[in-house]
Each structure stands twice: as C-alpha cells, then as structure tokens.
C-alpha positions as CSV (number, residue, x, y, z in Angstrom):
1,M,0.1,0.0,-0.1
2,K,1.8,3.1,-1.3
3,S,0.3,5.5,1.3
4,L,1.3,3.3,4.1
5,N,4.8,3.3,2.6
6,N,4.9,6.9,2.6
7,F,3.7,7.1,6.2
8,E,6.5,4.7,7.3
9,K,8.9,7.3,6.2
10,K,7.7,9.6,8.8
11,I,7.6,7.0,11.7
12,S,8.4,3.5,12.3
13,L,5.4,1.1,12.7
14,S,4.9,-2.3,14.4
15,T,3.1,-5.0,12.6
16,V,0.1,-4.5,14.9
17,Q,0.0,-0.8,14.1
18,K,0.2,-1.5,10.3
19,I,-2.9,-3.9,10.8
20,L,-4.7,-1.3,12.8
21,L,-4.2,1.4,10.3
22,T,-5.0,-0.7,7.2
23,T,-7.9,-3.0,8.2
24,D,-11.0,-2.9,6.5
25,G,-12.5,-5.2,9.1
26,S,-13.5,-4.8,13.0
27,I,-11.0,-3.0,15.2
28,T,-12.7,-4.4,18.1
29,R,-12.3,-7.8,17.1
30,I,-8.5,-7.1,16.1
31,L,-7.9,-5.5,19.6
32,E,-9.7,-8.6,21.3
33,A,-7.2,-11.0,19.5
34,I,-4.1,-9.1,20.2
35,S,-4.8,-8.7,23.8
36,G,-6.7,-11.9,24.4
37,E,-9.2,-9.8,26.4
38,P,-12.7,-8.5,25.8
39,V,-12.8,-4.8,24.6
40,T,-15.7,-2.6,25.8
41,I,-17.1,0.6,24.2
42,E,-17.6,3.6,26.4
43,T,-19.6,6.3,24.8
44,I,-18.4,9.7,25.7
45,I,-20.7,11.8,23.4
46,Q,-23.8,10.9,21.5
47,D,-25.6,13.6,19.7
48,T,-27.3,14.8,16.7
49,I,-25.7,17.9,15.2
50,K,-26.0,19.9,12.1
51,A,-23.4,19.2,9.4
52,N,-21.0,22.1,8.9
53,L,-19.0,22.4,5.8
54,K,-16.2,19.9,6.6
55,I,-18.7,17.2,7.8
56,S,-20.9,17.8,4.8
57,Y,-17.8,17.3,2.5
58,K,-16.8,14.2,4.2
59,L,-20.3,12.7,4.1
60,K,-21.3,14.2,0.8
61,I,-24.4,15.6,2.2
62,E,-25.9,19.2,2.5
63,V,-24.7,21.8,5.0
64,G,-27.1,21.7,7.8
65,S,-28.3,18.0,7.5
66,E,-28.8,16.2,10.7
67,V,-25.9,13.8,11.6
68,N,-25.4,11.5,14.5
69,Y,-22.1,12.5,16.2
70,R,-20.5,9.9,18.4
71,V,-17.2,9.7,20.5
72,V,-16.4,6.5,22.0
73,N,-13.4,4.9,23.7
74,L,-12.4,1.3,23.1
75,K,-11.1,0.0,26.4
76,N,-9.9,-3.2,28.2
77,H,-9.2,-3.2,31.9
78,N,-10.2,0.4,32.0
79,K,-7.3,1.3,29.7
80,V,-8.3,3.4,26.7
81,L,-6.9,1.6,23.5
82,I,-8.6,3.7,20.7
83,R,-10.7,6.9,20.7
84,A,-13.1,6.7,17.7
85,I,-15.2,9.6,16.5
86,S,-17.9,9.1,14.0
87,Y,-20.4,11.0,11.8
88,A,-23.3,9.4,10.2
89,P,-26.1,11.3,8.1
90,N,-29.4,10.3,10.0
91,D,-31.3,9.9,6.8
92,R,-29.0,7.3,5.7
93,L,-29.0,5.2,8.8
94,P,-31.6,2.4,8.8
95,H,-34.1,3.0,11.6
96,K,-32.7,0.0,13.8
97,F,-29.1,1.2,13.3
98,R,-29.9,4.5,14.4
99,E,-31.8,3.2,17.4
100,D,-28.8,0.8,18.4
101,I,-26.0,3.4,18.0
102,R,-28.1,5.9,20.2
103,K,-28.8,3.7,23.1
104,K,-25.9,1.2,23.5
105,D,-22.2,1.1,24.1
106,S,-21.9,-1.1,21.0
107,P,-19.2,-1.4,18.4
108,I,-20.4,-0.1,15.1
109,G,-19.2,-3.4,13.4
110,S,-21.4,-5.4,15.8
111,I,-24.5,-3.4,15.2
112,M,-23.8,-3.8,11.3
113,E,-23.4,-7.5,11.8
114,K,-26.4,-7.9,13.9
115,L,-28.5,-6.2,11.5
116,N,-26.9,-7.8,8.4
117,I,-25.7,-4.6,6.8
118,E,-23.1,-5.5,4.0
119,A,-20.8,-2.6,3.8
120,R,-17.3,-1.8,2.8
121,R,-14.7,0.3,4.3
122,E,-12.7,2.8,2.4
123,I,-9.6,4.2,4.0
124,K,-9.3,7.8,3.5
125,G,-5.7,8.3,5.2
126,F,-3.3,8.1,8.1
127,E,-1.8,10.8,10.1
128,L,0.8,11.3,12.8
129,I,-0.5,13.9,15.5
130,K,0.5,15.1,18.9
131,S,-1.5,14.7,22.0
132,D,-3.2,17.6,23.4
133,N,-4.5,18.1,26.7
134,D,-7.6,16.1,26.3
135,L,-6.0,13.2,24.4
136,S,-3.2,13.1,27.0
137,K,-5.8,12.7,29.7
138,V,-7.8,10.0,27.8
139,F,-4.6,7.9,27.1
140,K,-2.9,8.8,30.2
141,I,0.2,9.8,28.3
142,P,2.4,13.0,28.4
143,L,1.4,16.1,26.4
144,E,2.8,16.2,22.8
145,S,3.2,12.3,22.8
146,N,2.9,10.8,19.0
147,L,-0.5,9.4,18.2
148,L,-1.4,7.5,15.2
149,K,-4.6,8.5,13.5
150,R,-6.7,6.9,10.6
151,D,-9.8,8.2,8.8
152,Y,-12.2,6.0,6.7
153,N,-15.6,5.9,5.3
154,I,-18.2,2.9,5.6
155,I,-19.9,2.6,2.3
156,F,-23.4,1.3,2.1
157,Q,-25.5,1.3,-0.9
158,E,-22.9,3.3,-2.8
159,K,-23.1,6.3,-0.3
160,V,-21.1,7.2,2.9
161,L,-22.9,5.6,5.9
162,L,-20.3,6.6,8.5
163,N,-17.0,8.6,8.5
164,I,-15.0,7.3,11.5
165,T,-11.5,8.7,12.9
166,E,-9.6,6.4,15.1
167,I,-6.8,7.5,17.4
168,F,-4.3,5.5,19.3
169,P,-0.8,6.0,21.0
170,H,2.0,5.2,19.0
171,E,3.7,3.6,22.1
172,L,0.7,1.4,22.8
173,F,1.3,-1.2,20.0
174,R,5.0,-0.9,19.5
175,N,5.7,-4.6,20.3
C-alpha cells in the first residue's frame, strides 16, 4: 500500500500498528485478538448535530443536514486503547441502526453484523499527530506524545454511511 509506505517514512510502525491502520475489518475484534481480552465501548458523546462544511464534505451531504455524532473509547481493563469519532447522516441510517447506535455502548461493526448490513470500508488516510491536553488525559500519556490517526468511510448502498476517525498512542502497540 503506497500511502502506508509513505507514512512509514515519517515514523516506524509495528506489525500490529500496520494492521490497525489498514484493516477494513472490525477494530474491536482485532484488539480482542491481540490482547486476548474483551474490549468494551464507552460512549463519551452521543448527539445529533447539524453538518458544517467540513462534515458535509466528508459525508457528501448538504450543509445543515442532521448527523449522528458519536465519540467512544475502546477499552480493556479500564485502559483506553483507541478513541473513535464517528459522523453518520441520520437520513442514511436504517431505523434500527439509528436506535442501536444511540442507546448502546456497542461497536459499530457489531451493530452492522447484527442487522446484516453489508458494507465496505474505504480508508481515506493516516496521520501522525501530537496529543493535546484532552487526548493526553484520555490515554494517560504525556502532552505532545505521538498518536496515530486513521480516517475511513463505511460505504453502504454506494453512499457514505459513516465517517470514522480512530486515534491511538504510537507507544501502545509498539511490540
């Protein structure tokens, strides 16, 4: 994958980090396989917002459209492994999906599997960022620590169903 090769010129990556950045499957299942432990979802923010210009561009919707906005932490043993931020156009979410995502600390992949939603993931890119005050507290790491970030869309019926950004500490999966 060309973009991963370019990304690796900026920072060294372990095999696990490469898998997490490039997978088109369930991150939760991969984390459980790596750790041998269950991974839980902790919902931090669950809200309906109006799409601004940036969100409307990502989702290919009109500015002002209603969007489900969700921020969750993927954790095991009370340690945050990944912070995930998702945006989903409300009018594209099947009714039961919208209900489940709003009321449960469930992984999106599990909701899709339960509802038999066939979709594909389209990776938009990777980025190396530095932790700010908020992310330093979330991950319990020093300010300005390296974080790995990936952005991808879940495509359903040829439209963006969700845009998801996942962030995790570079040091977490080094081995």
